[in-house]
C-alpha angles and dihedrals in degrees: 000000000000119000112226134188118204122192119214095025101155094089146347124027094345092057092046090048091051093048094049092048091050089049086056091053098252125149103249132192114195129198132215130182096237143001089259088064096058090092089066090063098036091112090054091049090050087057092054105273119139121220138225123194128206141120105243090203086072121069094211095049090046090054091046091051089054091050090050089055091048091053088058092061136249122342130213094203144004121207108201096207105144115109145149127214102206143012139051095307097062095102096041096048099035101041115005096049096049089048093049094046089048090054099043105036112087104263112270126199094251136033124190122188117194106223130165140234084245089074087084088070092053122113117240090218119122098170090081089064088073086069093056138285091264088084092064115103125205090256090052091050094052091048088054091047094050090049088050090055092050092046091052090051088053097045098039108045088171091064129068104227120180140160123223133205103208093191128236100306134174102263128125089272095042096044130235093275095056108135103214127094112267094209091052087049091072104021095087093053091052091046093050092046097051116010126108089201105132090235090056092052092067129100140215096037134140107214137196117183092338095311126107115244134189110257129204109305092244091062092080096034102116093201090055091045091051094049090050093048091049091051092048091047090054092051098046105029088231121112120194107243 
């Protein structure tokens, strides 16, 4: 069965994704921010999941998390699920960490980046990053992440790289009143990570409930992608081959 690593697995969509994949018999590696959060996934560990620990707001800990994964052996898929909505860590957690993990983790067959419909309100302006990552909004970060997924699909033709809009679902981030279906909120990630359906074996897509959608125009702008990759390479010291 496929072996899948899911970032941000202590709660929300990441936890639901991990639980569903374990139910299907897959080999799952979960991720928590700190050792103190391992209790939140103990039931998943009891069911056979392995765990990786690292704060994705911190470059050093993100790199260490990637190296923990590598020591466990090869992966079939990585689901970049971890994210924050507000605060000073939005850029580091939502964009820098997925980029660094992508560059350091031994290349899997499939990569899934959990984006948001809010990426369409993001600003395709990278110059402001020179003034510090605190200027980046959640919408900006999800635009960058979606462009990263498209760039990886272009640069790594041997990998299936896709972005997913899970919808506005009732998680801690989405709020109890969120109107979308929680099960559908993680079904597409699982499908892209494991399915042999011909539609799931495609790359460069932006998906909502197993249907391709048109993302922000900047997502497939190669000049924008390259500027973003160059900026992330300078920050992390890791360049995608």
